ZABASE-706614 format. One record per residue (C-alpha): residue number from 1; residue in one letter; y, z, x. Coordinates in Angstrom, 1 decimal, m for minus. Each point is the difference from the previous one (the first is absolute). Layout:
<sites>
seq	type	Y	Z	X
NUM	A	Y	Z	X
...
</sites>
This chain:
<sites>
seq	type	Y	Z	X
1	M	m10.1	141.0	68.0
2	T	0.7	m3.1	m1.4
3	A	2.9	m2.2	2.3
4	R	3.8	1.3	m0.6
5	P	2.1	m2.5	m1.9
6	V	2.8	1.0	2.1
7	F	m1.9	m1.5	3.3
8	A	0.1	m3.7	m1.8
9	N	3.7	m0.2	m0.2
10	L	1.0	1.5	3.3
11	P	0.5	m3.2	2.3
12	D	2.1	m1.2	m2.9
13	R	2.2	3.1	m0.1
14	A	3.5	0.0	1.9
15	F	0.5	3.4	1.9
16	D	2.6	1.2	2.2
17	L	m1.9	2.9	1.6
18	I	m3.5	0.8	0.3
19	V	m0.2	4.0	0.9
20	I	m3.7	0.3	1.7
21	G	m1.0	3.9	m0.9
22	A	0.4	1.9	m3.1
23	G	0.2	3.6	1.5
24	I	3.1	2.0	m0.9
25	N	1.8	m2.2	2.5
26	G	m1.1	m3.2	m1.5
27	A	0.7	0.8	m3.6
28	G	3.1	1.6	0.9
29	I	1.1	m3.3	1.7
30	A	m1.6	m2.0	m2.8
31	R	2.4	1.6	m2.5
32	D	2.9	0.3	2.0
33	A	m0.1	m4.1	0.5
34	A	m0.7	m0.6	m3.8
35	A	3.0	2.0	m0.8
36	R	1.9	m2.1	1.7
37	G	m1.1	m2.9	m1.4
38	L	m2.9	m1.6	2.9
39	R	m2.5	m1.4	m1.6
40	V	m2.7	2.3	1.7
41	L	m3.5	m0.2	0.8
42	L	m2.0	3.7	0.8
43	V	m3.5	m0.3	0.9
44	D	m2.6	2.2	1.4
45	K	m3.3	m0.2	0.9
46	G	m1.0	3.2	m1.8
47	D	1.5	2.0	m2.8
48	I	4.0	1.0	m0.1
49	G	0.5	3.2	1.9
50	G	m3.6	m0.2	1.6
51	G	0.2	0.6	3.4
52	T	2.6	1.9	2.0
53	T	1.8	1.1	m2.9
54	S	m2.7	2.1	m1.6
55	W	m1.3	1.8	3.2
56	S	3.3	1.8	1.3
57	T	0.6	3.7	m0.6
58	R	2.3	m0.7	m3.4
59	L	3.4	1.1	1.2
60	I	3.5	m1.3	m0.6
61	H	1.5	1.6	3.0
62	G	2.7	m0.3	2.6
63	G	m2.1	0.4	2.9
64	L	0.9	3.3	1.5
65	R	m2.0	m0.3	3.1
66	Y	1.5	m3.5	0.8
67	L	3.3	2.4	0.7
68	E	m2.1	0.8	3.5
69	H	m0.1	m3.5	0.9
70	G	3.7	m0.7	m0.3
71	E	m0.5	m1.9	m3.4
72	I	3.2	0.9	m2.1
73	G	0.4	m3.3	m1.3
74	L	m3.2	m0.2	m1.4
75	V	0.1	4.0	m1.2
76	R	3.1	m1.0	m1.8
77	E	m1.2	m2.9	m1.6
78	S	m2.8	1.6	m0.8
79	L	1.7	2.5	m1.8
80	R	2.3	m1.9	m2.0
81	E	m3.2	m2.1	m1.3
82	R	m1.6	3.1	m0.9
83	E	2.8	1.0	m2.5
84	R	0.0	m3.5	m1.2
85	L	m3.3	m0.1	m1.2
86	L	0.2	3.4	m1.4
87	R	2.2	m1.3	m2.3
88	I	m1.5	m3.7	m0.7
89	V	m3.6	0.9	m0.2
90	P	0.2	4.3	m1.1
91	H	m3.5	m0.5	m1.7
92	L	m1.5	m1.1	3.1
93	V	1.9	1.9	2.7
94	R	0.8	3.5	m0.2
95	P	1.5	2.9	1.8
96	L	m2.0	1.9	2.6
97	P	0.3	3.2	1.8
98	L	m1.6	0.3	3.5
99	L	m0.5	3.0	1.9
100	I	0.3	m0.1	3.8
101	P	m1.7	3.0	1.6
102	I	1.1	1.2	3.6
103	Y	m2.3	1.4	2.2
104	T	0.5	1.8	3.5
105	G	m1.0	m3.1	2.5
106	D	0.8	m2.7	m2.2
107	Q	1.6	m2.7	1.7
108	R	2.9	m0.2	m2.6
109	G	1.4	3.7	m0.4
110	P	2.2	1.5	m2.4
111	W	3.0	m1.2	1.7
112	L	m1.1	m3.6	0.2
113	I	m1.2	0.2	m3.2
114	R	3.5	1.0	m1.8
115	A	2.0	m2.5	2.2
116	G	m2.8	m2.7	m1.6
117	M	0.6	1.6	m3.4
118	L	3.9	0.1	0.3
119	A	0.1	m3.7	1.2
120	Y	m1.9	m1.2	m3.0
121	D	2.0	1.8	m2.5
122	L	3.1	m1.7	1.8
123	L	m1.6	m3.1	0.0
124	S	m1.3	0.0	m3.7
125	Y	3.4	1.2	m1.1
126	D	0.0	m1.9	m3.2
127	K	m3.0	1.4	m1.2
128	S	m1.4	1.4	m3.1
129	L	m2.3	2.5	1.6
130	A	0.5	3.4	1.1
131	R	1.3	0.9	3.5
132	H	m2.9	1.7	2.3
133	E	m0.1	3.6	0.4
134	M	m1.4	1.9	3.0
135	L	m2.5	2.9	m1.0
136	S	m0.9	3.2	2.1
137	R	m3.7	0.6	1.1
138	A	m0.1	2.2	m3.6
139	E	1.4	m2.6	m2.0
140	S	m2.5	m2.6	0.9
141	L	m2.8	2.1	m0.6
142	A	1.4	1.1	m3.3
143	R	0.6	m3.7	m0.8
144	L	m3.5	m1.3	1.2
145	P	m2.2	3.1	0.4
146	G	m3.1	m1.8	1.8
147	L	2.3	m1.3	2.7
148	N	m1.8	1.4	3.7
149	P	2.1	3.1	0.8
150	D	m0.6	0.2	3.5
151	G	2.7	m1.1	2.2
152	L	2.0	m0.8	m3.3
153	R	3.6	m0.1	0.7
154	G	1.6	m1.5	m3.2
155	A	0.0	m2.9	m1.6
156	A	2.7	m2.8	m1.4
157	L	0.1	m1.5	m3.6
158	Y	0.8	m3.6	m1.1
159	Y	m0.1	m2.5	m2.0
160	D	m1.3	m3.8	m0.2
161	A	m1.7	m1.9	m2.6
162	Q	m3.4	m0.8	m1.2
163	V	m1.3	m3.3	m1.4
164	E	m3.7	1.3	m1.0
165	F	m1.0	m3.7	m0.7
166	P	1.6	m2.6	2.6
167	E	m2.4	m2.3	m1.8
168	R	1.8	0.1	m3.0
169	L	3.7	m0.4	1.7
170	A	m1.6	m3.2	1.3
171	V	m0.9	m1.5	m3.4
172	E	3.2	0.8	m1.6
173	N	1.8	m1.6	2.8
174	A	m2.4	m3.1	m0.7
175	L	0.6	0.4	m3.6
176	A	3.6	m0.4	0.3
177	A	m0.3	m2.8	1.9
178	S	m2.3	m1.8	m2.3
179	A	2.4	0.6	m2.8
180	A	2.8	m1.5	2.0
181	G	m2.0	m3.2	0.4
182	A	m2.1	0.6	3.1
183	T	m3.4	m1.6	0.0
184	L	m2.5	3.0	1.1
185	L	m3.4	m1.0	1.4
186	T	m2.4	2.6	1.1
187	Y	m3.8	m0.9	1.5
188	A	1.6	m2.9	1.6
189	R	m0.4	m0.3	3.8
190	V	2.2	m2.0	2.4
191	E	m2.2	m2.1	1.7
192	R	2.7	m1.1	2.3
193	I	3.7	m0.8	0.0
194	V	0.8	m3.6	m0.4
195	V	2.3	m0.7	3.3
196	E	1.8	m4.2	m0.2
197	A	2.2	m1.1	2.9
198	G	1.0	3.6	1.2
199	R	0.5	1.3	m3.6
200	A	m2.2	2.5	m2.4
201	R	m0.8	m1.9	m2.8
202	G	m2.0	1.7	m2.4
203	V	m3.5	2.1	0.0
204	E	m3.7	m1.2	m0.6
205	L	m1.5	2.3	m2.7
206	V	m3.3	0.8	m1.1
207	D	m0.7	2.0	m3.6
208	L	m2.8	2.6	1.2
209	L	m0.9	0.6	m3.6
210	Q	m1.4	m3.3	m0.2
211	A	m2.9	m0.6	2.2
212	G	m0.2	m3.6	1.5
213	A	3.7	m0.4	m0.6
214	G	1.7	m2.6	1.9
215	P	3.3	0.9	2.0
216	V	3.2	m0.7	m1.9
217	V	3.3	m1.0	2.0
218	V	3.2	1.5	m1.1
219	R	3.5	m1.0	1.2
220	A	2.9	1.8	0.5
221	P	2.9	m0.3	2.9
222	V	m0.3	3.9	0.7
223	I	m3.0	2.5	0.6
224	I	0.4	3.7	0.8
225	N	m3.1	1.1	1.7
226	V	m0.3	3.7	m1.5
227	A	m3.6	0.8	0.3
228	G	0.1	3.1	1.8
229	P	m3.0	0.7	2.9
230	W	m1.0	m3.4	m1.5
231	V	3.6	m2.1	1.4
232	D	m1.8	m1.2	3.1
233	E	m3.1	m1.2	m1.8
234	V	2.1	m1.7	m2.3
235	L	1.8	m1.8	2.8
236	A	m3.1	m1.3	1.7
237	G	0.1	m3.7	0.8
238	V	3.6	0.0	m0.2
239	P	1.3	m2.7	2.6
240	G	2.6	2.0	2.6
241	R	m1.2	3.7	m0.8
242	E	0.7	2.3	2.5
243	P	m3.1	1.0	1.8
244	A	0.7	3.7	m0.3
245	P	m0.9	1.6	m3.6
246	L	2.9	0.7	m2.0
247	L	m1.9	3.5	m1.1
248	G	m1.6	2.7	1.9
249	G	m0.6	2.7	m3.3
250	T	m1.7	3.2	0.3
251	K	m2.3	1.5	m2.4
252	G	1.2	3.1	m2.2
253	S	m2.8	1.6	m2.3
254	H	m0.1	2.6	m2.4
255	L	m2.3	2.5	m1.8
256	V	0.3	0.5	m3.5
257	V	m1.6	3.5	m1.1
258	G	0.3	2.5	m3.2
259	G	1.5	3.6	0.2
260	F	m0.9	2.3	2.2
261	A	1.1	3.4	0.7
262	G	3.6	0.7	1.5
263	A	0.4	m3.7	m1.0
264	P	4.2	m0.3	m0.7
265	D	1.5	m1.0	m2.8
266	Q	2.6	m2.3	2.2
267	A	m0.3	m2.2	2.7
268	L	m0.3	1.4	2.9
269	Y	0.9	m1.8	3.7
270	A	m1.7	1.4	2.9
271	A	m0.2	m1.0	3.4
272	A	m3.3	m0.5	1.6
273	R	m1.6	2.6	2.7
274	E	m1.9	m2.9	1.6
275	D	2.6	m2.4	0.5
276	G	3.2	1.4	m1.5
277	R	0.4	m3.0	m2.5
278	P	1.4	1.2	m3.3
279	F	m2.9	m0.5	m2.8
280	F	0.2	0.6	m3.8
281	I	m1.6	2.2	m2.7
282	I	1.0	m1.0	m3.4
283	P	m0.6	0.3	m3.6
284	W	m0.9	m3.2	m1.6
285	N	m1.6	m1.5	m2.6
286	D	m1.6	3.9	m1.5
287	Q	m1.2	m0.4	3.8
288	Y	0.9	0.5	3.1
289	L	1.1	m2.7	3.1
290	I	m0.7	1.0	3.3
291	G	1.3	m2.3	2.8
292	T	0.9	m2.0	2.1
293	T	m1.4	m1.3	3.3
294	D	1.5	m2.4	2.0
295	V	m2.4	m1.9	2.8
296	W	m0.2	m3.3	1.3
297	F	m2.0	m2.3	m1.9
298	H	m1.8	m3.2	0.5
299	G	m2.6	m0.8	m2.3
300	D	m0.8	m1.9	m3.6
301	L	3.1	0.9	m2.2
302	D	m1.6	m0.8	m3.2
303	C	m2.3	3.2	0.2
304	L	1.7	3.1	1.6
305	V	m1.6	2.9	0.0
306	A	0.9	3.6	1.5
307	S	m1.9	0.7	2.9
308	E	m2.3	3.3	0.8
309	A	2.8	1.3	2.4
310	E	2.8	m0.7	m2.2
311	I	m1.5	1.9	m2.8
312	D	m0.6	2.8	2.4
313	Y	3.7	0.1	1.1
314	L	1.6	0.5	m3.3
315	L	m3.0	2.3	m1.1
316	A	0.3	2.2	2.8
317	E	3.8	m0.2	m0.3
318	T	0.3	0.9	m3.5
319	N	m2.3	3.0	0.5
320	R	2.1	1.2	2.8
321	V	3.4	0.1	m1.7
322	I	m2.0	1.3	m3.5
323	P	m2.6	2.4	1.2
324	G	m1.1	0.8	m3.3
325	A	m0.6	m3.9	m1.0
326	G	m3.5	m0.2	2.3
327	L	m0.3	m3.7	m0.7
328	S	m3.0	m2.0	1.0
329	R	m1.3	m3.1	m0.8
330	A	m1.5	0.8	m3.1
331	A	3.5	0.9	m1.5
332	I	1.2	m3.6	0.6
333	H	0.1	m2.1	m3.1
334	Y	0.5	m3.5	2.3
335	T	2.0	m1.3	2.7
336	Y	2.3	m2.9	0.5
337	A	1.4	m1.5	2.7
338	G	2.4	m3.3	0.6
339	V	1.8	m1.4	2.9
340	R	3.8	0.2	0.5
341	P	1.3	m3.7	0.7
342	L	2.0	1.0	3.6
343	P	1.5	m2.2	2.2
344	F	m2.1	m1.0	2.9
345	V	0.4	2.4	2.8
346	P	m2.2	m0.4	3.4
347	A	m0.4	3.8	0.7
348	G	1.6	3.3	m1.3
349	R	m0.3	2.6	m2.1
350	A	m0.6	m1.1	m3.7
351	G	2.4	2.4	m1.6
352	A	2.7	m1.1	2.1
353	I	m0.3	m3.7	m1.2
354	T	3.2	m0.8	m2.5
355	R	m0.6	0.0	m3.6
356	R	3.2	m2.3	m0.6
357	H	m0.9	m3.4	m1.6
358	L	0.4	m3.2	2.1
359	L	0.2	m3.6	m1.4
360	H	m1.1	m2.5	2.7
361	D	1.4	m3.2	m0.3
362	H	m2.8	m2.5	0.9
363	G	3.0	m2.8	0.8
364	R	0.0	1.6	3.4
365	D	m3.8	m0.8	0.3
366	G	0.8	m4.0	m1.0
367	V	m1.0	0.9	m3.9
368	T	3.2	0.0	m2.2
369	G	0.0	1.2	m3.0
370	L	m2.9	2.6	0.6
371	F	0.8	3.7	0.1
372	S	m2.3	3.0	0.4
373	V	0.5	3.6	m1.0
374	V	m1.0	2.7	2.7
375	G	0.0	3.5	m0.5
376	G	2.0	1.8	m2.8
377	K	m0.8	3.2	m2.1
378	L	m0.7	0.5	m3.7
379	T	3.2	1.9	m0.3
380	T	2.3	m3.1	1.2
381	Y	m1.8	m2.7	m2.1
382	R	2.8	m1.2	m1.8
383	E	2.7	m0.1	3.0
384	L	m2.5	m1.8	1.2
385	A	m0.3	m2.5	m2.3
386	V	3.7	m0.5	m0.2
387	H	m0.3	m0.7	3.8
388	A	m2.4	m2.6	m0.5
389	V	1.3	m1.7	m2.8
390	D	3.7	m0.7	1.4
391	R	m2.0	m1.4	2.7
392	A	m1.8	m2.5	m2.5
393	Q	3.4	m1.0	m1.7
394	R	1.3	m0.7	3.6
395	A	m3.1	m2.1	1.0
396	L	0.2	m1.8	m3.7
397	G	3.8	m0.8	1.3
398	L	0.7	1.9	m3.6
399	P	3.5	2.2	m0.3
400	L	m1.1	3.5	0.5
401	T	m0.1	2.1	m3.3
402	P	0.0	3.5	m0.3
403	S	m3.4	2.1	m0.6
404	T	0.1	1.5	m3.1
405	T	m3.4	2.6	0.4
406	E	2.0	2.9	1.2
407	R	1.0	0.8	m3.7
408	T	m2.2	m1.9	m2.1
409	P	m2.6	2.3	m1.4
410	L	m3.9	m1.0	0.4
411	P	m1.6	m0.7	m3.2
412	G	m1.5	3.5	m1.0
413	T	3.4	1.2	0.9
414	P	1.4	2.0	m3.5
415	G	3.3	m1.6	m1.3
416	A	3.2	m0.4	1.9
417	D	0.4	3.9	1.0
418	G	m3.8	0.1	1.1
419	D	m0.8	3.5	m1.3
420	F	m3.8	m0.2	0.2
421	A	m0.5	3.8	m0.7
422	L	1.6	m0.6	m3.3
423	F	m2.0	m3.2	m0.7
424	R	m3.1	2.2	1.3
425	R	0.5	2.9	m2.4
426	R	0.6	m2.5	m3.1
427	F	m3.0	m1.8	0.8
428	V	m2.7	2.7	0.7
429	A	1.2	1.6	m3.5
430	E	m0.1	m3.2	m1.9
431	S	m2.3	m2.3	1.3
432	G	m3.2	1.3	m2.2
433	V	m2.2	m0.1	3.1
434	P	m1.4	3.2	1.5
435	E	2.7	1.9	2.3
436	R	m1.8	m0.7	3.5
437	S	m0.2	m4.1	m1.0
438	A	3.8	m0.1	m1.0
439	G	0.8	1.5	2.9
440	H	m2.1	m2.0	2.3
441	L	1.6	m3.2	m1.7
442	A	3.8	1.1	0.2
443	D	m0.6	0.8	3.4
444	T	m2.1	m3.3	0.9
445	Y	1.9	m2.5	m1.8
446	G	3.5	1.6	m0.9
447	V	1.4	m1.6	m3.2
448	R	m2.6	m2.3	0.1
449	A	m2.3	2.5	m1.4
450	N	0.9	m0.7	m3.4
451	D	m1.0	m3.8	0.6
452	V	m3.7	1.3	1.0
453	L	m0.3	1.8	m3.2
454	A	1.4	m3.0	m1.7
455	L	m3.7	m1.3	0.9
456	A	m1.6	3.2	m1.3
457	T	m1.4	m1.4	m3.2
458	T	m3.5	1.2	0.3
459	D	m1.5	3.9	0.0
460	D	m1.5	m1.3	3.5
461	L	3.1	m1.4	1.5
462	R	2.1	3.2	m1.0
463	R	m2.6	2.5	1.4
464	S	m0.3	0.7	3.9
465	F	m2.7	m1.7	2.1
466	D	0.6	2.5	2.8
467	D	0.1	3.4	m0.2
468	A	2.1	0.8	3.3
469	S	2.9	m2.1	m0.8
470	G	0.0	m0.5	m3.5
471	A	0.3	m3.6	0.0
472	I	m0.4	m1.6	m3.1
473	G	m2.1	m3.1	m1.1
474	A	3.4	m2.1	m0.8
475	E	0.9	0.0	3.9
476	V	m3.0	m2.3	0.4
477	L	1.5	m2.5	m2.2
478	F	3.2	0.7	0.8
479	A	m0.9	m0.5	4.0
480	F	m0.9	m3.8	m0.6
481	A	1.8	m1.1	m2.6
482	H	3.5	1.4	1.6
483	E	m0.3	1.3	3.3
484	A	m2.1	m3.3	2.0
485	A	m3.3	2.2	0.5
486	Q	m2.7	m2.6	0.7
487	T	m3.0	2.7	0.9
488	L	m1.4	3.0	m1.5
489	T	1.3	1.5	3.9
490	D	3.4	m1.1	m0.9
491	V	m0.1	2.0	m3.2
492	L	m1.2	3.0	1.4
493	M	1.4	0.4	3.3
494	R	3.5	m1.5	m0.6
495	R	1.0	m0.3	m3.4
496	T	m1.5	3.2	m1.9
497	M	m0.4	1.8	3.0
498	V	m3.6	1.6	m0.8
499	G	m1.6	m1.0	3.0
500	L	2.6	2.6	1.8
501	G	m2.0	3.2	m1.6
502	P	m2.2	2.1	1.3
503	E	m3.4	m2.3	m0.9
504	L	1.8	m3.4	1.1
505	G	m0.5	m0.8	m3.8
506	I	m3.6	0.2	0.5
507	G	m1.3	m0.3	m3.4
508	A	3.6	m1.2	m1.9
509	D	m1.0	m3.1	1.8
510	Q	m2.6	m1.1	m2.6
511	V	1.8	1.3	m2.7
512	A	2.8	m2.3	0.9
513	A	m2.1	m2.7	0.3
514	D	m1.7	0.7	m3.2
515	I	3.9	0.0	m1.2
516	A	0.1	m3.4	1.0
517	A	m3.1	m1.2	m1.3
518	R	1.3	1.0	m3.5
519	H	3.5	m1.1	0.1
520	L	0.6	m2.6	2.5
521	G	m3.7	m1.7	m0.7
522	W	m1.7	0.4	3.7
523	E	m3.4	m1.1	m0.2
524	R	m2.7	2.9	1.6
525	G	m0.2	m1.8	3.3
526	R	3.7	0.3	0.5
527	C	m0.2	3.8	m0.9
528	I	m2.8	0.4	2.4
529	Q	1.6	m2.2	2.5
530	E	3.2	1.7	m0.2
531	V	m1.2	3.8	0.2
532	D	m2.2	m0.7	2.9
533	A	3.0	m1.8	1.8
534	Y	2.1	3.3	m0.5
535	R	m2.8	2.2	0.9
536	A	m0.1	m1.9	3.5
537	Y	3.8	0.0	0.7
538	V	0.1	4.0	m0.4
539	E	m2.9	0.5	1.9
540	R	2.4	0.1	3.3
541	F	1.9	3.1	m1.7
542	R	m3.1	2.5	m0.1
543	L	m1.6	1.8	2.7
544	R	m3.3	m1.2	0.9
545	H	m1.6	3.1	m1.0
546	H	1.3	m0.7	m3.3
547	V	m0.9	m3.5	m0.5
548	A	m3.4	0.7	m1.4
549	S	0.9	2.5	m2.7
550	W	1.8	m2.9	m1.9
551	Y	m0.3	m3.0	1.3
552	K	m2.3	m2.3	m2.2
553	R	0.8	m3.6	m0.5
554	P	m0.4	m0.3	m4.0
555	T	m2.5	m2.6	m1.5
556	A	m0.7	m1.6	m3.4
557	A	m1.5	3.2	m1.7
558	D	3.5	2.1	1.4
559	S	1.8	m2.7	m2.2
560	D	m2.5	0.3	m2.8
561	Q	0.6	3.9	m0.4
562	Q	3.5	m0.8	m0.2
</sites>
């Protein structure tokens, strides 16, 4: 790739704030700060939402189990934020019913579950979702016939929300930040934080898309390090840094499978027999998402995989709760894993570590103007952003201005009333593309689906290039032209969402590269390189016994056949 022009003038730009990390928290901070009038640079060594944001359980929830640890304030904050997200981004965040089966011998019996449900309803007194119901054994089996009947005492039915694609939520926050004046720069690695006379003064960046590119120093009086599990890596070399790490993350792994015998038509929230930890079985993306685990992690943050033990654990617990499932490794489409950026603790039970975010002021370490975000949840990213930008304004000596993100819809939200259901029905009926493609466009882009269609000026751009999702060719162009995509991997994994289908986008990747060749002028060499890089990226998600069946690096001959 050629050097990006934005790098050339960065040293001459005046920024108030540099945000390191374009996951959901960093994108949310950039959006809030830019909306309040700050001059913002948002940088990431990878793509928007390409780290921990991508590897969550994809829920917007109040944290029912946090009640057990007495984190009442966090639960209330989460439930309040859940309601706000249902309102300001209805095309991405949708209500989700969950069923909690209760068995003889469970750590959490009927009275404890009911008490939790009552507290959950009380703390979400302003919600739009329905209240919980306690179901008898017979009612539970009628609602979910595949449940294991042995020892079943009943169940609780309650509602939270699902964000099917949190990657898209991060992208829309980054796009909103850009629209408000922020500068977005992906594939730009922070080599060091520049510190002069005890103050953070900027960062030294390297363009990872330009081989041999030298470092560029960009200056700002306030820096917020929101790199998730990479927070400590970003801080390496900062004078006065505390010797103890800020982060002590735990790994969560998930399985993605197809339909199976007894599969629920709503989310199932069950207690694992092995360790009592809750896990989910969730209808997701026309598949089922099973997870998560919670184990201490020390290793390479850039290439995480689900361990054999974690896979065995999730399969065994699923087959116990739904005996007819009979799931084995052969049923797994793929797995994924991520590390939660939790506060460092020397020892203890992983699940008991607080999920509340902390904003560490490095002024206490002798470096003013530098802050690091530790922890946080997908659900509460917006509230975290408000807190962080408030601190940034104080550090800049500016009067505190109120955040507007609580009531400002994200880019794909339809109109002031946010009636996404109405928009979706009309779009599917009037778009002129097949129903599956139209539904995919509406659910992925919201009202911006019309902007995608505006680029579909030829047959190949209106045609689906992925049978599983129905994604159309124009989305490839849209990702590069309007959504800050830099690579084919960005397009498939975090824009069109094709890469999260049953085959991880294998096959569709070459068609997408061919579309880029015809309409964006990609040369044959770049097509081969991009497909090769994409397949190397998704290899980590496949089980080893699956890889040989599809993993073949593309060649020039492959490109000739397209």
